[in-house]
N, C-alpha and C positions, 0 to 999 in steps of 0.2 A: 504494500500500500504506500503510495507516494503522498506526501504532504503538499497541499497547495501553497503557493507563494505567500499568501496572506497569513496563513497559520504558521508557516515556517518563520516569517519575520517576527511574529509575536513570540514564538518560542525562543528565538535568538535574543530578543529584547529581554525577556525574563531571565535567560541564562546570563546575560550581561549584568543584570542586577545581582544575581547570585554570586557571580565572579567578583563584583565590586565589594560585596559584603565579606567574602573570603579574603580578598586582597587587603582590605583595610582592617581585618581581624575584628569585625563587628559581630555581635551576637546574632545568630541565625534567627532568633525570635523577632528581630526587626525586619526580616525579609518581607513578611506579609504587609507590614505598615508601609514599607518602601514601595511595594507594588501598588498599594492603595493610593499613595501620594502621586505616583506616576499616572495612575488612571485619572485621578481628579485634575491633574495638570494637563490632561489630554495629550500625553506624550505619544508621538507617532509610533505605530506598531505595538502598542500595549493593548492587551485585551480590554474591551470596554465594559465588561461586567465580571463579577466574581462568581465563578462556578467551577465545577470539577475540572474542566479542561482549560482553565485560565492559567494554571501553574502558579497560583499565588500562595500555595501552602508550603509549610516548612519541609514536608517530605519531598516535594519537587525541588526545592532549593538544595536540599541535601544530596539528592541524586544528581543535580546539575554540577554541584561542586565536586562530587566524586568522579563524574565523567571528565570534567575539565582537568582534575588532578591526574587521573590515569593517562589522559592524552599528553599532558605536559611531561609526565614521567617517561612515557615511551619516547617522546621526541628527544628528551635529554639523553636517554640511553642510546638512541641511534646516533646522535651527534658525538657522544663519547666514543662509541665503537668505531665511528668513521674517522676519528681524529688520529693523525699520525703520532701524537704525543701520548696517547693512551695505549698501553700494551697489555 
């Protein structure tokens, strides 16, 4: 199943919010409030209502952060293994 562009952009935007929280070492409990703020500010590509598929809950934020972390770890490992200075 392929995600349409509108939904894809909304998921990417909420992932960016989760990444921001992780990068700034902010409590994940604030994720839902940050999403609500973005919704009220009418940020482009943010879901316009809170429901199950809006990804505004802590569980979604936790999964986003885990996925981003795994990706960054894999990228770093690949770069290390490709480096001529790492044996």
